[in-house]
C-alpha positions as a printed Julia matrix, in Angstrom:
81×3 Matrix{Float64}:
  10.76  12.51  -15.86
   9.49   9.66  -13.7
  10.17  11.58  -10.46
   7.96  14.59  -11.79
   5.03  12.37  -12.54
   5.31  10.4    -9.27
   5.44  13.55   -7.29
   2.48  15.19   -8.89
   0.31  12.04   -8.97
   1.16  11.08   -5.35
   0.08  14.55   -4.34
  -3.26  14.21   -5.86
  -4.5   10.59   -5.01
  -5.84   9.34   -1.85
  -3.82   6.1    -2.09
  -0.3    7.11   -2.9
   1.16   3.73   -2.09
  -0.88   2.42   -5.17
   0.86   4.66   -7.72
   3.01   2.87  -10.04
   5.12   4.8   -12.67
   7.42   3.12  -15.19
   9.61   4.74  -17.74
  10.32   3.32  -21.09
  12.99   5.04  -23.3
  14.05   4.69  -26.76
  16.11   7.06  -28.97
  13.66   9.82  -29.32
  10.77   9.22  -27.19
  10.09   8.39  -23.53
   6.85   6.62  -22.73
   5.64   7.11  -19.11
   3.18   4.4   -17.99
   1.08   5.43  -14.92
  -1.2    3.22  -12.77
  -3.17   4.25   -9.8
  -5.83   2.61   -7.67
  -9.33   2.3    -9.28
 -10.91   4.89   -6.93
  -8.31   7.46   -7.9
  -8.58   7.22  -11.57
 -11.31  10.08  -11.58
  -8.84  12.25   -9.58
  -6.11  11.75  -12.18
  -8.3   12.27  -15.23
 -10.19  15.17  -13.81
 -13.4   16.78  -15.28
 -13.13  16.75  -18.95
  -9.59  15.23  -18.77
  -8.22  18.49  -17.59
  -5.95  17.18  -14.77
  -4.3   14.38  -17.01
  -3.8   17.11  -19.66
  -2.09  19.4   -17.32
   0.24  16.65  -16.21
   1.06  15.93  -19.9
   1.7   19.48  -20.59
   4.15  19.87  -17.69
   5.94  16.75  -18.81
   6.23  18.18  -22.34
   7.72  21.4   -21.1
  10.31  19.57  -19.29
  11.02  17.07  -22.08
  11.47  20.11  -24.48
  14.01  21.51  -22.33
  15.95  18.14  -22.42
  15.31  17.93  -26.21
  13.22  14.68  -25.88
   9.74  13.71  -26.73
   7.56  12.24  -24.0
   4.09  10.54  -23.85
   2.05   9.73  -20.82
  -0.07   6.54  -20.83
  -2.74   5.98  -17.98
  -3.21   2.29  -17.54
  -5.73   0.36  -15.42
  -4.11  -1.07  -12.42
  -4.39  -4.64  -13.67
  -2.48  -3.76  -16.71
   0.58  -3.04  -14.85
   0.74  -5.99  -12.45
């Protein structure tokens, strides 16, 4: 799942080297934490949250095929470091 999010997000941002994706798994749920450079936050969120919602939808489709639950959290850069 981490590879899917990384690929999608790096394709959208202007500073792909600043993209940090971590994956935390437990029994039933996988939490993907995403951090991007501050100027790229708007690109990832999109107008009305459409871009981040689309990324979440793609993740949920893949997770359903694997029989898992997945959540995507968008964090500010300073929360990850």
